[in-house]
PASEBA-1860 file (N, C-alpha, C; in nm, 3 decimals):
! residues 178
1> MQLPTVPT> -0.213/4.461/9.621/-0.296/4.574/9.649/-0.401/4.584/9.540 ~ -0.523/4.604/9.584/-0.634/4.609/9.490/-0.673/4.755/9.466 ~ -0.697/4.786/9.339/-0.740/4.920/9.302/-0.884/4.942/9.345 ~ -0.916/5.064/9.389/-1.056/5.090/9.428/-1.146/5.086/9.305 ~ -1.270/5.051/9.328/-1.367/5.046/9.218/-1.429/5.184/9.199 ~ -1.468/5.212/9.080/-1.534/5.339/9.049/-1.680/5.327/9.089 ~ -1.730/5.424/9.170/-1.870/5.414/9.212/-1.966/5.435/9.095 ~ -2.081/5.375/9.105/-2.184/5.392/9.002/-2.253/5.526/9.022
9> REELGKFL> -2.328/5.567/8.924/-2.404/5.692/8.932/-2.500/5.690/9.051 ~ -2.567/5.579/9.073/-2.660/5.568/9.185/-2.586/5.585/9.318 ~ -2.469/5.523/9.328/-2.390/5.537/9.451/-2.345/5.682/9.471 ~ -2.302/5.747/9.365/-2.262/5.887/9.375/-2.379/5.976/9.417 ~ -2.499/5.948/9.366/-2.617/6.028/9.398/-2.649/6.030/9.546 ~ -2.607/5.928/9.617/-2.632/5.923/9.762/-2.550/6.028/9.836 ~ -2.438/6.068/9.780/-2.346/6.158/9.849/-2.344/6.301/9.792 ~ -2.384/6.319/9.669/-2.379/6.452/9.607/-2.499/6.536/9.651
17> PSQRVIRA> -2.476/6.662/9.685/-2.587/6.747/9.726/-2.678/6.780/9.607 ~ -2.802/6.809/9.639/-2.897/6.842/9.534/-2.866/6.981/9.478 ~ -2.928/7.011/9.364/-2.907/7.142/9.303/-2.954/7.255/9.396 ~ -3.059/7.231/9.474/-3.107/7.333/9.568/-3.002/7.363/9.673 ~ -2.940/7.262/9.725/-2.836/7.281/9.827/-2.717/7.355/9.767 ~ -2.679/7.317/9.646/-2.568/7.384/9.579/-2.601/7.532/9.559 ~ -2.722/7.562/9.513/-2.760/7.703/9.491/-2.764/7.779/9.624 ~ -2.811/7.718/9.730/-2.814/7.785/9.860/-2.672/7.817/9.907
25> IEQLFEWI> -2.580/7.727/9.885/-2.440/7.750/9.922/-2.382/7.863/9.837 ~ -2.412/7.863/9.708/-2.365/7.971/9.621/-2.418/8.106/9.667 ~ -2.548/8.111/9.703/-2.607/8.237/9.750/-2.543/8.283/9.880 ~ -2.514/8.189/9.967/-2.448/8.224/10.093/-2.312/8.287/10.065 ~ -2.235/8.230/9.974/-2.105/8.287/9.939/-2.120/8.424/9.873 ~ -2.224/8.441/9.789/-2.248/8.573/9.730/-2.274/8.677/9.838 ~ -2.353/8.644/9.940/-2.380/8.736/10.050/-2.254/8.766/10.129 ~ -2.174/8.666/10.154/-2.049/8.688/10.227/-1.959/8.783/10.150
33> LFLGNVPF> -1.948/8.763/10.019/-1.866/8.852/9.937/-1.925/8.993/9.935 ~ -2.060/9.005/9.924/-2.123/9.137/9.923/-2.100/9.209/10.055 ~ -2.121/9.142/10.166/-2.106/9.205/10.296/-1.964/9.255/10.320 ~ -1.867/9.187/10.264/-1.730/9.232/10.277/-1.698/9.352/10.190 ~ -1.785/9.382/10.096/-1.762/9.492/10.003/-1.874/9.596/10.005 ~ -1.953/9.600/10.111/-2.062/9.697/10.120/-2.005/9.838/10.119 ~ -2.053/9.924/10.031/-2.006/10.062/10.032/-2.051/10.135/10.158 ~ -1.959/10.209/10.219/-1.991/10.293/10.334/-1.887/10.403/10.343
41> GEMFATNT> -1.921/10.508/10.417/-1.826/10.616/10.437/-1.866/10.699/10.557 ~ -1.768/10.769/10.612/-1.794/10.859/10.723/-1.707/10.982/10.709 ~ -1.756/11.092/10.767/-1.678/11.214/10.776/-1.719/11.286/10.903 ~ -1.630/11.371/10.954/-1.656/11.433/11.084/-1.569/11.557/11.105 ~ -1.608/11.639/11.200/-1.528/11.749/11.250/-1.560/11.760/11.399 ~ -1.459/11.763/11.480/-1.476/11.764/11.625/-1.405/11.882/11.687 ~ -1.471/11.947/11.783/-1.412/12.062/11.854/-1.356/12.164/11.754 ~ -1.442/12.211/11.669/-1.402/12.301/11.563/-1.485/12.429/11.568
49> TITVTVSA> -1.454/12.523/11.487/-1.534/12.644/11.471/-1.542/12.677/11.322 ~ -1.619/12.598/11.250/-1.640/12.621/11.108/-1.752/12.725/11.097 ~ -1.720/12.842/11.045/-1.822/12.946/11.029/-1.884/12.936/10.891 ~ -2.015/12.920/10.888/-2.090/12.917/10.762/-2.154/13.055/10.746 ~ -2.114/13.126/10.644/-2.165/13.261/10.619/-2.307/13.251/10.564 ~ -2.398/13.320/10.631/-2.540/13.319/10.592/-2.575/13.457/10.538 ~ -2.603/13.464/10.408/-2.635/13.592/10.344/-2.785/13.620/10.341 ~ -2.866/13.513/10.349/-3.012/13.529/10.344/-3.076/13.424/10.433
57> ANTAYEIA> -3.176/13.465/10.508/-3.250/13.371/10.593/-3.322/13.268/10.506 ~ -3.348/13.151/10.564/-3.423/13.043/10.498/-3.356/12.991/10.371 ~ -3.224/13.000/10.365/-3.148/12.950/10.252/-3.050/12.845/10.301 ~ -3.043/12.734/10.230/-2.951/12.626/10.268/-2.809/12.662/10.224 ~ -2.714/12.651/10.319/-2.573/12.676/10.290/-2.493/12.551/10.323 ~ -2.417/12.505/10.225/-2.336/12.385/10.243/-2.222/12.411/10.342 ~ -2.197/12.314/10.429/-2.078/12.319/10.514/-1.965/12.273/10.422 ~ -1.893/12.369/10.365/-1.808/12.343/10.249/-1.660/12.324/10.281
65> SGITGGTT> -1.624/12.317/10.408/-1.482/12.296/10.440/-1.470/12.254/10.586 ~ -1.348/12.213/10.622/-1.317/12.185/10.762/-1.356/12.049/10.814 ~ -1.405/11.962/10.727/-1.448/11.828/10.768/-1.339/11.728/10.731 ~ -1.322/11.627/10.815/-1.220/11.524/10.795/-1.287/11.395/10.747 ~ -1.223/11.327/10.654/-1.273/11.199/10.608/-1.239/11.090/10.707 ~ -1.331/10.998/10.725/-1.309/10.884/10.814/-1.291/10.757/10.733 ~ -1.336/10.648/10.786/-1.325/10.518/10.721/-1.421/10.510/10.603 ~ -1.371/10.463/10.490/-1.455/10.447/10.371/-1.427/10.313/10.306
73> NRMTFGSG> -1.527/10.263/10.236/-1.515/10.143/10.155/-1.607/10.161/10.035 ~ -1.549/10.174/9.918/-1.625/10.194/9.795/-1.704/10.325/9.797 ~ -1.656/10.420/9.879/-1.700/10.560/9.878/-1.573/10.642/9.890 ~ -1.578/10.767/9.844/-1.460/10.853/9.845/-1.492/10.980/9.922 ~ -1.400/11.022/10.007/-1.413/11.151/10.075/-1.339/11.254/9.993 ~ -1.402/11.372/9.972/-1.336/11.470/9.888/-1.355/11.614/9.932 ~ -1.258/11.695/9.895/-1.259/11.841/9.910/-1.296/11.889/10.050 ~ -1.267/11.811/10.150/-1.290/11.853/10.287/-1.435/11.866/10.329
81> HYLKADMA> -1.528/11.804/10.250/-1.668/11.820/10.291/-1.769/11.724/10.230 ~ -1.732/11.627/10.149/-1.836/11.540/10.093/-1.791/11.394/10.084 ~ -1.892/11.306/10.077/-1.872/11.164/10.049/-1.929/11.137/9.910 ~ -1.850/11.072/9.825/-1.893/11.040/9.688/-1.920/10.891/9.678 ~ -2.036/10.857/9.626/-2.071/10.716/9.604/-1.993/10.662/9.485 ~ -1.920/10.554/9.507/-1.851/10.488/9.396/-1.941/10.386/9.328 ~ -2.055/10.356/9.392/-2.146/10.254/9.341/-2.290/10.301/9.360 ~ -2.371/10.289/9.256/-2.511/10.327/9.265/-2.586/10.234/9.359
89> GTYLVNWS> -2.682/10.290/9.431/-2.764/10.209/9.520/-2.843/10.294/9.616 ~ -2.908/10.227/9.710/-2.986/10.294/9.814/-2.903/10.297/9.941 ~ -2.892/10.414/10.002/-2.805/10.435/10.117/-2.884/10.483/10.238 ~ -2.841/10.439/10.355/-2.889/10.492/10.481/-2.790/10.600/10.523 ~ -2.841/10.722/10.544/-2.757/10.836/10.581/-2.793/10.877/10.723 ~ -2.693/10.887/10.809/-2.709/10.938/10.945/-2.615/11.056/10.962 ~ -2.662/11.159/11.029/-2.576/11.275/11.052/-2.615/11.341/11.184 ~ -2.521/11.417/11.238/-2.547/11.496/11.359/-2.457/11.619/11.356
97> ATLDTSTG> -2.499/11.721/11.433/-2.420/11.845/11.437/-2.449/11.919/11.566 ~ -2.349/11.988/11.615/-2.366/12.086/11.722/-2.342/12.221/11.658 ~ -2.443/12.307/11.665/-2.441/12.435/11.595/-2.461/12.549/11.694 ~ -2.417/12.667/11.655/-2.424/12.782/11.742/-2.433/12.909/11.657 ~ -2.480/13.014/11.719/-2.470/13.148/11.659/-2.413/13.239/11.767 ~ -2.356/13.349/11.727/-2.294/13.439/11.825/-2.386/13.554/11.864 ~ -2.505/13.557/11.806/-2.590/13.674/11.826/-2.716/13.648/11.907 ~ -2.744/13.527/11.946/-2.862/13.507/12.028/-2.954/13.401/11.976
105> VDEIEGGF> -3.082/13.422/11.995/-3.183/13.322/11.966/-3.206/13.312/11.815 ~ -3.170/13.196/11.760/-3.190/13.171/11.617/-3.244/13.030/11.599 ~ -3.340/13.016/11.509/-3.390/12.883/11.472/-3.304/12.834/11.356 ~ -3.235/12.721/11.379/-3.140/12.668/11.281/-3.185/12.529/11.236 ~ -3.175/12.504/11.107/-3.206/12.374/11.049/-3.080/12.315/10.989 ~ -3.072/12.184/10.988/-2.962/12.114/10.922/-3.015/11.996/10.844 ~ -2.934/11.948/10.752/-2.972/11.833/10.672/-2.859/11.794/10.579 ~ -2.891/11.708/10.484/-2.788/11.667/10.389/-2.827/11.707/10.248
113> MIDGVAQS> -2.725/11.714/10.164/-2.742/11.752/10.023/-2.696/11.637/9.935 ~ -2.756/11.628/9.818/-2.707/11.540/9.713/-2.666/11.630/9.598 ~ -2.538/11.626/9.563/-2.483/11.712/9.458/-2.519/11.859/9.479 ~ -2.511/11.904/9.605/-2.533/12.045/9.636/-2.679/12.087/9.647 ~ -2.772/11.992/9.638/-2.915/12.024/9.649/-2.965/11.972/9.783 ~ -3.019/12.064/9.866/-3.071/12.027/9.997/-3.188/11.929/9.981 ~ -3.186/11.822/10.060/-3.292/11.722/10.057/-3.395/11.754/10.165 ~ -3.520/11.722/10.139/-3.625/11.752/10.236/-3.641/11.642/10.340
121> NGTSHTTV> -3.593/11.523/10.309/-3.596/11.416/10.410/-3.466/11.422/10.490 ~ -3.469/11.375/10.613/-3.347/11.372/10.693/-3.302/11.507/10.742 ~ -3.396/11.597/10.772/-3.360/11.727/10.826/-3.398/11.734/10.974 ~ -3.339/11.829/11.043/-3.369/11.850/11.184/-3.348/11.998/11.214 ~ -3.414/12.048/11.318/-3.389/12.188/11.353/-3.396/12.206/11.504 ~ -3.341/12.319/11.545/-3.335/12.354/11.686/-3.337/12.505/11.698 ~ -3.363/12.551/11.818/-3.351/12.693/11.847/-3.236/12.712/11.943 ~ -3.135/12.786/11.901/-3.024/12.819/11.990/-3.079/12.918/12.091
129> SASNKGSC> -3.071/12.883/12.219/-3.140/12.961/12.322/-3.067/13.088/12.366 ~ -2.938/13.094/12.345/-2.860/13.213/12.382/-2.733/13.216/12.299 ~ -2.672/13.331/12.289/-2.550/13.340/12.209/-2.441/13.252/12.269 ~ -2.365/13.193/12.181/-2.254/13.104/12.218/-2.297/12.985/12.303 ~ -2.418/12.937/12.282/-2.465/12.817/12.351/-2.506/12.715/12.244 ~ -2.419/12.618/12.221/-2.440/12.520/12.114/-2.567/12.440/12.134 ~ -2.621/12.396/12.023/-2.741/12.315/12.023/-2.720/12.198/11.928 ~ -2.764/12.079/11.968/-2.740/11.957/11.889/-2.863/11.920/11.807
137> IAASAICT> -2.838/11.876/11.685/-2.943/11.823/11.598/-2.889/11.698/11.529 ~ -2.980/11.612/11.487/-2.942/11.489/11.417/-3.062/11.435/11.341 ~ -3.035/11.355/11.239/-3.143/11.292/11.163/-3.087/11.175/11.083 ~ -3.178/11.095/11.031/-3.145/10.983/10.943/-3.239/10.987/10.824 ~ -3.195/10.931/10.714/-3.278/10.924/10.594/-3.227/10.813/10.504 ~ -3.311/10.774/10.412/-3.274/10.678/10.308/-3.282/10.751/10.175 ~ -3.178/10.736/10.094/-3.176/10.803/9.964/-3.114/10.711/9.860 ~ -3.145/10.738/9.735/-3.090/10.662/9.624/-2.986/10.749/9.554
145> LTSAQQLS> -2.867/10.693/9.535/-2.757/10.765/9.471/-2.715/10.691/9.345 ~ -2.678/10.767/9.245/-2.613/10.709/9.129/-2.462/10.714/9.155 ~ -2.388/10.642/9.078/-2.243/10.644/9.093/-2.191/10.786/9.072 ~ -2.103/10.830/9.159/-2.037/10.961/9.155/-2.118/11.074/9.217 ~ -2.239/11.047/9.267/-2.312/11.153/9.335/-2.249/11.178/9.472 ~ -2.261/11.304/9.517/-2.194/11.347/9.639/-2.294/11.379/9.750 ~ -2.262/11.334/9.870/-2.338/11.367/9.990/-2.261/11.471/10.070 ~ -2.328/11.577/10.111/-2.267/11.678/10.196/-2.373/11.726/10.294
153> LFVRNHTA> -2.335/11.818/10.381/-2.426/11.868/10.485/-2.456/12.016/10.464 ~ -2.575/12.058/10.509/-2.611/12.199/10.500/-2.667/12.248/10.632 ~ -2.665/12.380/10.648/-2.732/12.447/10.759/-2.813/12.562/10.701 ~ -2.915/12.604/10.777/-3.004/12.711/10.733/-3.050/12.789/10.857 ~ -3.039/12.920/10.854/-3.087/13.003/10.964/-3.226/13.054/10.925 ~ -3.329/13.009/10.997/-3.466/13.051/10.965/-3.498/13.189/11.022 ~ -3.420/13.235/11.118/-3.451/13.359/11.187/-3.402/13.482/11.112 ~ -3.277/13.481/11.070/-3.219/13.600/11.008/-3.094/13.561/10.930
161> ARDIVVEH> -3.039/13.658/10.860/-2.914/13.638/10.785/-2.797/13.652/10.881 ~ -2.785/13.554/10.971/-2.675/13.552/11.068/-2.596/13.424/11.050 ~ -2.465/13.436/11.063/-2.375/13.322/11.044/-2.402/13.212/11.146 ~ -2.369/13.090/11.105/-2.384/12.973/11.190/-2.244/12.914/11.212 ~ -2.215/12.878/11.336/-2.087/12.817/11.370/-2.110/12.668/11.395 ~ -2.034/12.585/11.324/-2.039/12.440/11.341/-1.930/12.400/11.440 ~ -1.971/12.340/11.553/-1.874/12.299/11.655/-1.836/12.152/11.642 ~ -1.933/12.069/11.607/-1.913/11.926/11.583/-2.006/11.887/11.469
169> VSMTALMI> -1.962/11.793/11.388/-2.048/11.742/11.282/-2.000/11.602/11.243 ~ -2.094/11.516/11.209/-2.056/11.384/11.158/-2.163/11.335/11.062 ~ -2.119/11.252/10.969/-2.210/11.190/10.873/-2.159/11.052/10.839 ~ -2.250/10.956/10.834/-2.217/10.823/10.784/-2.317/10.786/10.675 ~ -2.272/10.710/10.579/-2.358/10.660/10.472/-2.325/10.512/10.454 ~ -2.429/10.430/10.444/-2.413/10.286/10.431/-2.511/10.235/10.325 ~ -2.459/10.166/10.223/-2.547/10.110/10.122/-2.631/9.998/10.185 ~ -2.762/10.005/10.160/-2.851/9.903/10.212/-2.918/9.823/10.102
177> KT> -2.904/9.870/9.978/-2.963/9.798/9.864/-2.892/9.840/9.737 ~ -2.864/9.743/9.649/-2.801/9.777/9.521/-2.904/9.815/9.420
END
């Protein structure tokens, strides 16, 4: 039995991938690892009656309870009403709500908050046409979060200091850039 010969450098060069190919493969694996670890989170409340007390018109009030945490990855759901970013980055935020008042025609706005501060992007509003007749609103926005910042939802009654009832609500956040 004859031992195999060791190939020369020139012979090896015919079979070894170039540095560009190696780097492209490395980048592909980096993307695969990143996509498997993309931060995201969701929260929701369905068929509920969360009453948000409104003390003054045109003031944002956080929906501060009654929400359930959904699926999360590198985000944390907390205190029955917020998603906390575990990783800094740029996030796509989508939310929707069915809102109502018990007193009649009210113009209601909704949106999201970062650390309890209402954001001006990603808001929506509607006019509830009659008492106890829910109205749906939804919006999307892109925001930049630092690690540990919290996303929550708010409502605002533009018409008067009348309470708002949340019947359904959902929010998702997905990191789109580190």
